[in-house]
Every structure is written in C-alpha cells, then in structure tokens.
N, C-alpha and C positions, 0 to 999 in steps of 0.2 A: 768135620775136620778143623783142627785148631790152626790158626795162622801164626806164622813165625816171622818176627821182624828181623831183617838182615841189616847188619851195620858193620862197617869197617873204617878204620882210620886211614887206610890206603886209598880211599876215594874221598872227595870233598864232603864235608858234613852238610846235612840238609840246611838250606837257608830259608826254610819255611816250615810249615806244619805238615810234614810228610816224612816217610821213612825212605832210606836209600833203596830198599826193596822189601817186598813182603812175599813169603812163600806159603802156599796152600798145597799140601801134598808135594808132588814133584814139579809143580808149576810155580815159577818165581816171576813176579811182576817187578820189573826194574824201573825205578823212577827216572825221569829225564836227567841226563847229565849234560853239563855245559863244560867248556874248556877251562875249568879251574884246576889249579895245582893243589892237591890235598893239604900239603904242609903249610902253605901260605894263604890259601883261599883267594889267591889272585888269579886273574885270567892269564893264561900262558901267552908269552909274546910270540910273534911270528904271523905268518900268513894263514889263510883259511885252512889250507891243508894241514898245517901243524896244529891248528885248533881242533880240527876233526880228529886227528891222531890222539890228542889229549882226551877227547870225549871217549874214544874207544878204549884208551888205557883206563879211564875211570870206570867204564862199564865192565871191563875185564876184572878189575879189582873187586867190584861188587859181586860179579858172577863167582869169583873164587871164594869170596866170603860165604856164598851160598852153596859151596861144594860143587860148583859147576865151572863152565868155561864159555867163552864166546861161541865156541863150536856148537853149543847146545841152545843158542838163541834161535827161536822159531819165527819171531816177528819183531821187526823194528819199525818205529815211527820216527821220521826225521823231520825236524822243523828248521826251516831256513829263512832268514830275513831277506835273502836274495837267491831266488831259484837259479840264477846264473851260476851259483856255486855247486849245483847238483853234480856236475862232472867231477869235481874235487872229492865229493863224498864217494862216488863210484871208485875213483883211483885209490883212495885210502882204504875203502872196504876190502879191496883185493889184497892189501897188506895184512889184514887181520882175519879174513874169512876165506874159505875155499868152498867150491861146490860140494854139495848143494847149498846154495845161499839161503838165508832166511827170507821169508816173505817181508815185504817192506812197503811203506807209504812215505811219500815226501810231501810236505805241506809248506806253502809259503805263508809267513806270518809277518805282521808289522813290526814286532819287537819281541825280544827275549830278555830274561833276567840279565842284569849287568851289561846290557847292550851287546851281547855276544852274537855272532852270526849263525850259530848252530846249537841245537839241543837234540839229543837222541834218547828215546826210551825204548824199552823192549820187553819181550816175554821169553823166558827161558824154561825149558822142560828138562830137568836133570835126568840122567840115566837114559836119554833118548838115543 
C-alpha cells in the first residue's frame, strides 16, 4: 500500500522534517500538534485550556484534510510539561469529543517545541 502525505494550510506548517500526517490505507497517523496559530505560526495567547483548544483545532484541520474528523481518532498521545494540567485536557476533550472516546496516553515531559505546555498526536481510522 502506498502512503499518502496529508498537508493543509489550515494547520501549522511542519517546523521540522516531518509531515502533518501520513495515511496508509484508511489509517492516518497524525503528527504532534502544538498550540500554534496556522496563519502566524505563533503560539496562541491564553491559559493552558485555550492552548489545548488550539491543539485540537489544529488536529481537526489535519483530520479534515485527510477526509476525516476528530470523531474518527482512535488513539491520542498527550505530552504535558506539567501533569497538573491533565484535568484541563480532560475538560477540553469533552468540548471536542463524545463517547466513545479514543484510547489515550498522557506523558509528562521536560520540554516541548517552542516551550509550549502541551503537544498531542494521534491515529485516525477513516470510515470507522
């Protein structure tokens, strides 16, 4: 099966040697998104909850570019520089997802690109 690179201007451009997402068949591997505004490539202002919202908006844009949606995400990996912010992730996820929720892992990390507090990556299966 050939892999297809997914790219959209509605999400931040890659800031390294990676694709926004790669599809193999009906499975789409979504690269980590941080709270950047696509148009300016600047970190969104606001508290951690607003930054998590921006991450999900970015993931949503990439899902749509792959002819899918957040509802088709089956797995998320959440990276936080402060695990004390985990509750905010849960609150914001309820704004973007409904049951059944995707499988998920949360990992505490020392630092993330551009010194943001959160990065989230995922796997989407289209047509599921």
